[in-house]
C-alpha positions in Angstrom: 7.6 15.1 -44.8 4.0 13.0 -44.9 1.6 12.6 -41.8 1.3 9.3 -40.3 -1.3 6.8 -42.0 -3.2 4.1 -40.7 -5.1 1.6 -42.4 -8.8 0.1 -41.3 -9.9 -3.0 -43.4 -13.8 -4.0 -43.4 -15.5 -6.8 -45.1 -19.1 -5.0 -46.7 -20.2 -8.8 -47.9 -19.5 -12.3 -47.7 -18.9 -14.7 -44.8 -19.1 -12.3 -41.8 -19.5 -8.6 -42.0 -17.4 -6.0 -40.2 -14.4 -4.5 -39.2 -11.2 -7.3 -40.0 -8.8 -7.7 -37.5 -5.0 -6.0 -38.5 -3.7 -9.0 -36.9 -5.3 -11.6 -40.1 -4.3 -8.6 -43.0 -0.8 -7.8 -42.0 2.2 -9.6 -44.0 5.8 -10.1 -43.4 6.7 -6.6 -45.0 3.9 -4.3 -43.2 2.8 -5.5 -39.9 0.2 -3.6 -37.5 -1.8 -0.7 -39.1 0.6 1.7 -40.2 1.9 2.2 -43.7 5.4 2.9 -44.6 6.5 6.0 -46.3 8.9 5.8 -49.0 9.6 8.3 -51.9 7.2 11.0 -50.5 4.6 7.8 -50.9 2.2 5.9 -48.5 2.8 2.1 -49.0 1.1 -1.1 -47.4 1.4 -4.8 -48.6 -1.8 -6.2 -47.7 -1.9 -10.0 -47.0 -5.3 -10.7 -48.4 -4.5 -14.7 -48.3 -5.9 -15.3 -44.9 -9.5 -13.0 -45.9 -11.3 -15.4 -47.4 -14.0 -14.7 -50.4 -16.2 -11.6 -49.8 -16.3 -7.7 -50.8 -13.7 -5.3 -48.5 -13.4 -1.8 -48.2 -10.1 -0.4 -47.2 -10.1 3.2 -45.6 -6.8 5.4 -44.8 -6.8 7.6 -42.1 -4.5 10.6 -41.0 -5.3 11.6 -37.6 -8.2 9.2 -37.5 -9.9 10.9 -40.5 -11.0 9.1 -43.6 -8.8 10.5 -46.4 -9.3 7.8 -48.6 -11.0 4.3 -49.7 -11.0 1.9 -52.2 -12.9 -1.4 -52.3 -11.9 -4.7 -53.7 -13.4 -8.1 -54.5 -11.9 -11.7 -53.3 -13.6 -14.9 -55.4 
């Protein structure tokens, strides 16, 4: 069984930089900041429609420790 994981989203450029509240990016499939676990994989459907133009960093945390991250850009 996989340990519980959470997601944290930060805007790094474009618009107002800083942490993004989970209510902005959680969607109908995923609410809050917790990943779903399916077939021994972490899954999260990020709702990007309300984020706006900018560059973002997604951090994956287990026990409050960042174990992975990714960067994406919306134009």
